[in-house]
C-alpha positions in Angstrom: -7.0 -0.8 -10.1 -6.5 -1.0 -6.8 -8.8 -2.2 -4.4 -7.8 -0.3 -1.8 -5.2 0.5 1.4 -5.4 -0.4 4.9 -3.0 0.9 7.1 -2.3 -1.1 9.7 -3.7 1.1 12.9 -1.8 1.8 16.2 -3.4 0.8 19.7 -4.5 4.4 20.8 -7.9 5.5 20.3 -7.5 8.6 17.5 -9.3 12.0 17.9 -11.7 13.3 15.0 -8.8 15.2 13.6 -6.4 12.8 13.6 -8.7 10.4 11.8 -9.4 12.9 8.3 -5.3 13.1 8.9 -5.2 9.7 8.6 -7.6 9.3 6.2 -5.5 11.3 3.8 -2.1 9.8 4.4 -4.1 6.6 3.5 -5.6 8.2 0.2 -1.9 9.6 -0.4 -0.6 6.2 -0.6 -3.2 4.8 -2.4 -3.3 7.5 -5.2 0.4 7.2 -5.4 0.7 3.5 -5.6 -2.3 3.7 -8.1 -0.3 6.1 -10.4 2.9 3.3 -10.6 0.9 0.5 -10.7 1.3 -1.3 -14.2 -1.7 -3.8 -14.1 -0.4 -7.3 -15.7 -3.0 -8.2 -18.8 -2.4 -11.9 -18.4 -3.6 -12.0 -15.0 -7.5 -13.7 -14.7 -9.6 -11.1 -13.9 -10.7 -10.9 -9.6 -7.1 -12.2 -8.2 -5.9 -10.0 -5.0 -2.6 -9.8 -3.6 -1.7 -8.3 -0.1 1.5 -6.4 -0.6 3.1 -4.9 3.3 6.1 -2.6 3.4 7.3 0.0 5.9 8.2 3.2 5.3 10.5 5.4 7.6 9.4 9.0 8.7 10.5 10.4 5.1 8.8 8.1 3.5 11.6 6.0 2.5 10.9 2.3 2.0 12.6 0.4 5.0 12.7 -3.0 3.5 11.4 -4.5 0.2 7.7 -5.1 -0.2 6.3 -8.4 0.9 3.4 -10.5 -0.1 1.4 -11.5 2.5 -0.5 -14.3 1.2 1.6 -17.4 -1.1 0.0 -17.1 -4.5 -3.0 -20.1 -4.5 -4.0 -19.3 -8.2 -2.9 -18.8 -11.4 -1.4 -15.2 -11.9 -1.3 -14.2 -8.4 2.5 -14.6 -7.9 2.7 -12.2 -11.4 0.1 -10.1 -9.8 2.1 -9.6 -6.8 5.4 -9.2 -8.5 3.5 -6.0 -10.5 2.3 -4.5 -7.4 6.0 -4.9 -5.6 7.3 -3.2 -8.2 4.2 -0.3 -7.9 5.2 -0.2 -4.1 9.2 0.4 -4.7 8.7 2.5 -8.2 6.5 5.2 -6.2 9.1 5.5 -3.0 9.6 7.6 -1.6 6.0 8.5 -0.5 7.3 11.8 1.0 3.9 13.5 0.8 3.8 11.1 4.7 6.1 13.8 6.3 3.1 16.0 6.5 1.4 13.5 8.8 4.4 13.0 11.0 2.3 13.1 14.2 0.6 10.0 12.8 3.8 8.2 11.7 3.2 5.2 14.2 0.1 4.9 12.5 1.5 4.7 8.7 4.9 2.8 9.5 3.6 -0.1 8.5 1.5 0.0 5.2 -0.6 -3.2 4.0 -2.0 -2.5 0.6 -4.7 -4.7 -1.6 -4.1 -5.0 -5.4 -6.9 -6.4 -6.8 -7.0 -7.4 -11.0 -9.9 -5.4 -12.5 -13.0 -7.8 -13.8 
């Protein structure tokens, strides 16, 4: 199960309409990646990894997704590989095009993947 997504925020203060649009963009990415993720059964419950990736304005991956933390617990590397595959499998994220005005806010994405308990 995908724990949640946290898109890296730009340094400017958004207006309320942009906040709603950004929340919609975040939900879109979360739902899309969740649908592409095959949760590895061999990973102990409760393991979490953070995956970072960047997108171009059309929602295509700019580079390979990377794990932000080094795996310190058994199964974390397996969990990270499954998360990376999900991000790649789901690309492009063309539903983000409608949020083009917020591109600076969703260009870089960090997702948390958590093995269900």
